[in-house]
C-alpha positions as a printed NumPy array, in Angstrom:
array([[ 23.958, -22.499,  15.061],
       [ 21.635, -19.833,  16.43 ],
       [ 20.481, -17.022,  14.197],
       [ 19.491, -13.588,  15.361],
       [ 16.053, -12.284,  14.472],
       [ 15.433,  -8.556,  14.697],
       [ 12.734,  -7.829,  17.249],
       [ 13.079,  -4.071,  17.102],
       [  9.716,  -2.43 ,  17.799],
       [  8.514,   1.126,  18.107],
       [  5.764,   1.918,  20.598],
       [  3.649,   5.077,  20.676],
       [  1.841,   6.375,  23.746],
       [ -0.688,   9.204,  23.706],
       [ -1.243,  10.032,  27.375],
       [ -4.363,  11.875,  28.571],
       [ -5.753,  12.52 ,  32.043],
       [ -8.231,   9.611,  31.993],
       [ -6.901,   7.27 ,  29.307],
       [ -3.871,   6.255,  27.239],
       [ -3.759,   5.289,  23.563],
       [ -1.022,   2.766,  22.692],
       [  0.146,   1.203,  19.433],
       [  3.299,  -0.434,  18.044],
       [  5.038,  -1.249,  14.752],
       [  8.099,  -3.356,  13.938],
       [ 11.214,  -2.258,  12.04 ],
       [  9.407,  -2.972,   8.739],
       [  6.56 ,  -0.639,   9.799],
       [  4.107,  -3.527,  10.114],
       [  1.559,  -3.088,  12.884],
       [  2.274,  -5.426,  15.809],
       [ -0.178,  -3.744,  18.213],
       [ -3.171,  -1.945,  16.742],
       [ -3.896,   1.412,  18.36 ],
       [ -6.108,   0.891,  21.378],
       [ -7.481,   3.074,  24.124],
       [ -6.858,   2.009,  27.727],
       [ -9.109,   3.634,  30.334],
       [ -7.891,   4.498,  33.82 ],
       [ -9.539,   2.999,  36.896]])
């Protein structure tokens, strides 16, 4: 029998002209993606 595991995640984006900051947490508010800055090309 297959069981269902909740994979609900919440992602935050902080968009600027030259970079984006992204981070994510799961339904239990545990960090799954630490906030990080992504520069544009």
